[in-house]
C-alpha positions, -999 to 999 in steps of 0.1 A, spaced: 0 -2 1 14 35 -8 23 53 20 1 83 18 -28 59 14 -16 36 45 -15 66 66 -51 76 58 -62 42 63 -47 39 97 -65 71 106 -99 57 95 -92 26 115 -82 44 146 -111 66 143 -135 36 137 -122 17 164 -126 48 187 -162 52 179 -170 16 184 -152 14 218 -168 44 230 -203 29 223 -193 -6 237 -203 5 271 -238 19 263 -269 -1 271 -290 -14 242 -317 12 252 -292 41 247 -280 28 214 -316 28 200 -322 61 215 -337 88 192 -338 123 207 -363 136 185 -387 127 158 -365 120 125 -332 119 146 -309 89 140 -298 65 170 -264 55 176 -269 21 158 -284 43 130 -254 66 131 -231 35 128 -251 17 103 -250 49 78 -213 52 84 -209 15 72 -231 17 42 -217 49 31 -184 32 32 -195 2 12 -212 25 -14 -181 43 -21 -160 12 -23 -185 -1 -45 -183 30 -68 -143 29 -64 -141 -9 -76 -162 -2 -107 -143 34 -114 -106 27 -109 -97 9 -141 -116 36 -163 -104 67 -139 -94 100 -153 -77 126 -136 -97 147 -115 -103 186 -126 -95 215 -105 -132 222 -97 -137 187 -85 -107 193 -60 -120 225 -47 -154 209 -41 -137 180 -25 -119 206 -1 -150 224 7 -169 191 16 -142 177 35 -140 209 55 -176 212 61 -178 176 76 -149 187 99 -176 212 115 -202 205 140 -230 216 115 -258 193 107 -257 180 69 -285 161 52 -278 129 29 -285 141 -9 -314 126 -22 -295 106 -46 -276 88 -19 -305 71 -4 -287 34 -1 -267 49 26 -297 58 47 -297 35 78 -320 7 85 -335 3 119 -330 -35 122 -291 -37 127 -274 -42 160 -241 -32 169 -222 -65 165 -239 -69 131 -227 -34 121 -194 -38 135 -189 -72 116 -199 -55 84 -177 -26 88 -148 -48 95 -157 -64 62 -158 -33 44 -127 -21 54 -110 -53 47 -122 -47 11 -112 -14 12 -75 -24 24 -72 -48 -6 -81 -22 -29 -56 2 -15 -30 -26 -16 -33 -25 -53 -37 10 -60 -12 25 -85 8 55 -79 2 66 -114 -38 69 -104 -34 91 -72 -44 121 -92 -75 103 -107 -110 107 -98 -122 73 -80 -155 84 -63 -181 110 -75 -197 128 -45 -231 139 -54 -226 174 -39 -186 180 -46 -179 159 -77 -151 135 -84 -129 127 -56 -90 113 -59 -81 83 -37 -64 106 -9 -92 129 -11 -118 100 -7 -101 87 24 -99 122 36 -136 124 32 -141 92 51 -121 104 78 -141 137 79 -175 118 79 -163 101 110 -157 132 125 -188 147 117 -210 118 130 -188 118 163 -202 151 170 -237 137 163 -229 111 188 -219 138 213 -252 157 208 -271 123 211 -249 117 243 -260 151 259 -295 142 249 -294 111 272 -276 129 298 -303 154 300 -331 128 297 -313 108 329 -313 144 347 -347 150 341 -361 116 353 -339 123 383 -353 155 390 -391 141 386 -382 115 410 -375 143 439 
């Protein structure tokens, strides 16, 4: 694996492992808790993250053999999107990406196993990725346009950061709910 890609892959693995470890101690009821109608539970966030990575991986596998250099406009779009995802702002899934919306049925262990499988597939793709293709578009985001392999890995990393903010908001809502329940008991 190229050193640049290996660094970003290691960062992705570290962020995923940290996120999953942080949720290991949550009771099932907290993992399924939605703090408002239409909001996602922690399990749905994880399911979305895994589905997003798998969807991107599927596009990359199909695209890599025919990839062409990404344009400057695409590069600027990628920088903007990655920057946006590093902020705690709320972002909605584009309508054209409904396949990455979470399902309600998956449990933590199932999601974790699927995610490990996706990462194993991604590592295999990165192991065979040629240096000559580093500037080629391998994934087209519906908002920003084509991303190179390094940009795609940066986007996936920023995507984890973005949803880390969402999980912290969910954790705060859970704490507030516990505090409210304790106040009612007094």
